[in-house]
C-alpha positions in Angstrom: 121.0 16.2 284.7 120.7 15.0 288.3 118.9 11.7 288.5 117.7 12.1 292.1 118.1 15.7 293.4 117.0 14.5 296.9 120.1 12.5 297.1 122.5 15.3 296.1 124.6 17.5 298.4 126.6 20.6 297.6 129.6 21.3 299.8 131.0 24.9 299.5 134.7 24.9 300.1 134.6 21.2 299.1 138.2 20.9 297.9 139.6 22.1 301.2 140.6 20.0 304.2 137.3 20.2 306.0 135.2 20.0 302.9 136.9 16.9 301.5 136.6 15.1 304.9 132.9 16.1 305.1 132.5 14.6 301.7 134.1 11.4 302.9 131.7 11.2 305.8 128.7 11.6 303.5 130.0 8.8 301.3 130.4 6.5 304.3 126.9 7.2 305.5 125.2 6.9 302.1 127.2 5.3 299.3 124.6 6.4 296.7 124.8 10.1 297.5 125.9 12.5 294.7 128.2 15.3 295.9 129.0 18.6 294.3 132.2 20.2 295.6 132.1 24.0 295.0 135.4 25.8 295.4 137.7 28.3 293.8 140.2 25.6 293.1 139.7 22.2 291.5 142.6 20.4 293.0 143.3 19.9 296.7 146.7 20.8 298.2 146.9 17.4 300.0 146.2 13.8 299.2 142.5 12.9 298.9 141.1 10.0 301.0 140.8 6.8 298.9 137.0 6.7 299.2 136.7 10.2 297.8 139.2 9.4 295.0 137.2 6.3 294.0 133.9 8.3 294.0 135.4 11.0 291.9 136.6 8.5 289.3 133.1 6.9 289.2 131.5 10.3 288.6 129.8 10.3 291.9 131.5 13.6 292.8 131.3 16.7 290.6 133.7 19.6 291.1 132.4 23.0 290.4 134.9 25.8 290.1 132.9 28.8 291.3 133.2 31.9 293.5 130.2 32.5 295.8 131.6 35.6 297.4 
């Protein structure tokens, strides 16, 4: 259950290059934001930025493996 839905953001294509850097910017602007990364894959093909990796390990980022086509 989401504690504060007003502070939640879903990023479609979130595990891709642009999506993961967009997530990083959201985390920089508001460290309390909860991000949902929706993508077909759950692992990136490149190294994630440190801020995103830390948020993922704290449970601040949830990865949803979905196809929205």
